[in-house]
C-alpha positions in Angstrom: -5.4 33.9 -19.8 -5.8 32.3 -16.3 -2.7 32.6 -13.8 -1.6 29.9 -11.5 -3.5 31.5 -8.6 -6.6 32.1 -10.4 -6.6 28.7 -11.6 -6.0 26.9 -8.3 -8.6 29.0 -6.7 -11.4 28.2 -9.2 -10.4 24.5 -8.9 -10.4 24.9 -5.2 -14.1 26.1 -4.9 -15.0 23.5 -7.7 -13.9 20.5 -5.9 -15.1 21.7 -2.6 -18.6 21.8 -3.9 -17.9 18.1 -5.3 -17.4 17.3 -2.0 -13.8 16.5 -2.1 -11.7 16.6 1.1 -8.9 19.0 1.5 -9.6 20.9 -1.8 -7.0 23.2 -1.7 -4.4 20.8 -1.7 -5.8 18.6 -4.2 -5.6 21.6 -6.6 -2.3 22.4 -5.8 -0.9 19.6 -6.2 -2.6 18.3 -9.6 -1.2 21.7 -11.0 2.4 21.1 -9.8 2.3 17.5 -11.6 1.1 19.5 -14.9 4.1 22.4 -14.1 6.3 19.8 -13.2 7.5 21.5 -9.7 6.9 20.7 -6.0 3.7 21.8 -4.7 5.4 24.8 -2.4 6.8 26.1 -5.7 3.4 27.3 -6.8 3.7 30.0 -4.5 6.5 31.8 -6.3 4.6 31.6 -9.7 0.9 32.9 -8.8 1.1 35.6 -11.4 2.5 33.0 -13.9 -0.6 32.7 -17.0 -1.3 29.1 -17.8 -0.8 28.3 -21.7 -3.5 26.4 -23.6 -2.5 22.9 -23.0 -1.7 23.5 -19.2 -5.4 24.8 -18.5 -7.0 21.6 -20.7 -5.0 19.4 -18.9 -5.5 20.8 -15.6 -9.6 20.6 -16.2 -9.4 17.0 -17.1 -7.4 16.3 -13.8 -10.4 18.3 -12.0 -12.8 16.7 -13.4 -11.4 13.6 -12.9 -10.4 14.5 -9.1 -14.2 15.8 -8.7 -15.5 12.4 -9.8 -13.6 10.9 -6.8 -10.9 9.0 -8.5 -8.1 9.2 -6.4 -5.5 11.7 -6.5 -2.3 9.4 -6.5 -4.3 7.6 -9.2 -4.1 11.0 -11.4 -0.9 11.7 -10.5 0.4 8.1 -11.0 2.9 7.7 -8.0 2.8 8.2 -4.5 5.4 8.7 -1.5 5.8 5.3 0.8 8.3 5.1 3.8 10.9 7.8 1.8 10.7 6.0 -1.3 8.4 6.9 -4.6 5.9 4.6 -6.1 4.0 4.1 -9.1 0.5 3.4 -8.8 -2.7 2.8 -10.8 -5.9 1.4 -10.6 -4.3 -2.1 -10.7 -3.1 -1.7 -7.0 -4.2 0.1 -3.8 -2.8 3.3 -3.0 -0.3 2.6 0.0 -1.6 4.1 3.1 0.4 5.7 6.4 -0.7 2.7 8.3 1.3 0.3 6.6 4.4 2.1 7.2 3.8 0.6 10.7 4.1 -2.6 9.4 7.0 -2.2 7.6 8.5 -0.3 10.5 8.1 -3.0 13.0 9.6 -5.6 10.7 12.9 -3.0 9.9 13.2 -2.9 13.6 13.0 -6.4 14.6 15.5 -7.4 12.3 17.9 -4.4 11.5 21.0 -6.6 12.9 19.8 -9.7 11.2 21.6 -10.9 7.8 20.5 -13.4 5.7 16.9 -13.2 6.1 14.5 -14.8 3.7 11.3 -12.9 3.5 8.0 -14.1 1.6 5.2 -11.2 1.1 1.9 -12.2 0.4 0.1 -10.0 -1.9 2.5 -7.9 -2.5 0.2 -5.2 -5.0 2.6 -2.4 -5.6 5.5 -4.0 -4.4 5.7 -1.5 -1.3 6.3 -3.8 1.4 8.9 -5.8 -0.4 10.7 -3.1 -2.1 10.9 -1.4 1.3 12.3 -4.4 3.4 14.7 -5.0 0.2 16.0 -1.4 0.7 16.2 -1.1 4.5 17.4 -5.2 5.1 19.9 -5.0 1.9 21.0 -8.4 2.7 17.4 -9.8 2.8 16.1 -12.2 0.0 12.5 -11.1 -0.4 10.2 -13.1 -2.5 6.9 -11.5 -3.4 4.1 -13.0 -4.9 0.8 -11.8 -6.0 -2.3 -13.3 -7.7 -3.0 -10.1 -9.7 -0.2 -10.1 -12.7 -0.9 -6.4 -13.3 -0.1 -5.9 -10.0 3.1 -7.8 -10.2 4.0 -5.8 -13.3 3.7 -2.6 -11.0 5.5 -3.9 -8.4 8.4 -5.0 -11.0 8.5 -1.7 -12.0 8.4 -0.1 -8.3 11.3 -2.6 -7.5 13.3 -1.3 -11.0 12.6 2.6 -9.8 13.9 2.2 -6.6 16.9 0.1 -8.3 16.1 -3.1 -6.3 14.9 -5.0 -8.9 17.9 -7.6 -8.2 17.2 -8.3 -4.8 13.6 -9.6 -5.0 11.9 -12.1 -6.7 8.4 -11.3 -8.1 5.8 -14.4 -8.5 2.3 -14.0 -10.2 0.3 -16.8 -8.2 -2.7 -17.4 -6.0 -0.9 -18.1 -2.4 -2.7 -21.4 -1.8 -1.2 -22.8 -5.3 2.5 -21.0 -4.4 4.9 -23.9 -4.0 8.3 -22.9 -2.4 11.7 -24.9 -3.4 12.1 -26.2 0.4 9.8 -26.4 3.1 10.3 -24.0 6.2 12.5 -22.0 4.7 11.3 -18.3 5.0 12.3 -16.1 8.5 9.6 -13.7 7.9 6.1 -14.0 6.4 4.2 -10.5 5.8 1.1 -9.7 4.6 -1.5 -6.7 4.5 -4.4 -8.9 3.1 -7.7 -8.0 1.9 -9.7 -7.5 5.6 -12.7 -5.3 5.0 -16.0 -7.5 5.3 -18.2 -7.4 2.4 -20.8 -5.6 4.6 -18.1 -2.8 5.5 -17.3 -2.6 1.7 -20.6 -1.0 0.6 -20.3 1.8 3.5 -16.6 3.0 2.3 -15.8 6.0 0.7 -16.1 6.5 -3.1 -12.4 7.1 -3.7 -12.2 3.2 -2.5 -15.1 1.5 -3.4 -15.3 3.0 -6.8 -11.8 2.9 -8.0 -9.7 0.9 -5.8 -9.0 -3.1 -6.7 -12.1 -4.8 -5.2 -10.1 -7.9 -4.4 -7.2 -6.2 -3.0 -9.8 -4.6 -0.3 -12.3 -7.5 0.8 -12.3 -11.5 1.2 -16.1 -11.0 0.4 -16.9 -12.6 3.7 -15.9 -11.4 7.3 -12.5 -10.0 6.5 -10.7 -12.9 8.5 -10.4 -15.3 5.9 -7.1 -14.6 4.7 -5.5 -14.3 8.1 -6.7 -18.1 8.4 -5.4 -19.2 5.3 -1.8 -17.2 5.5 -1.3 -18.4 9.5 -2.3 -22.4 8.3 0.1 -22.5 5.7 2.8 -20.3 7.0 3.9 -23.3 9.5 5.0 -25.2 6.2 6.6 -21.9 4.9 8.2 -20.5 8.1 11.5 -21.8 10.1 11.3 -22.6 13.4 10.8 -19.8 15.4 9.9 -17.7 12.3 7.5 -15.1 12.3 4.5 -13.8 10.6 3.2 -10.3 10.5 0.3 -8.9 9.5 -2.1 -5.7 8.9 -5.3 -5.6 10.6 -8.5 -3.6 10.3 -9.9 -1.7 13.4 -11.3 -4.0 16.0 -10.0 -7.0 14.2 -6.9 -7.7 16.7 -8.1 -9.9 19.1 -10.0 -12.3 16.6 -6.4 -12.6 14.3 -4.8 -13.3 17.5 -7.1 -15.9 18.5 -6.1 -17.5 15.0 -2.5 -17.4 15.8 -2.9 -19.1 19.2 -4.9 -21.9 17.4 -2.3 -22.3 15.0 0.3 -22.5 17.9 2.1 -19.0 17.6 3.3 -17.4 20.5 4.9 -14.4 21.9 2.4 -12.6 19.9 2.6 -8.8 19.7 0.3 -5.8 18.5 1.6 -2.2 17.7 -1.0 0.8 17.5 -1.2 2.8 14.5 -0.7 7.0 14.8 -4.4 7.0 15.9 -3.6 4.2 18.7 -5.7 1.8 16.9 -4.3 -1.8 16.7 -3.0 -2.1 13.4 -0.1 -4.7 13.4 0.2 -8.1 14.9 2.9 -10.6 14.9 3.5 -13.7 16.4 6.5 -16.6 16.1 5.9 -20.2 15.3 6.8 -22.5 18.3 
């Protein structure tokens, strides 16, 4: 009967031969999920034999990962900005870079009460949930054109006990109608910004498994910025701000879009690799 250590070693070698990055960490996290323990706790149980159903489940997980199915989809959850979130193939897997977008807004408004925030393309709800958590007096409206994504987002709000702080709306952005014009202090979006040409070069985890409509706008990667920035003038209060995550080498193009639509005080934040990642501006 295979022990924990033997199973990890065999799985690590198998994933390595399949071209999976960080095969050892993947092997350990998948087994930790099955054994319902933390990854580091495996090191205290190396001699523990796996029972038959654990071996069967582990083999299934390793097979799925070897086909480049993302680890987070197999496990079914991910940590983001200190909170736990459910994920499945209906939503994008949260990236560390998006934490910069969330953190920028929290720092900007941490001393302001009664904010009204609109999260466009909420996906798994990570931005809406984090803002509702760390700006507790804010009212957050989160919209997405995918009913399956909205379902996941609602589950994440409930998981983090914030379902009463957020209103989720299943709607395309262009069809969304707010109760009152110019009512939001903040609009935030991490829109699809990968161009159709760039999509073909993505890693298989992204290209095959993550929802394409959440990754690319099927053109040059800028169309959602133009749409949100323009309609945002009807949604934002005077001096309200729009916050975007941007792809590599997009910040100057998005800045031009903001300037054209009469946003000012434009700021850009870099990510952990010193790449422009967040841009925001104030409506004149």
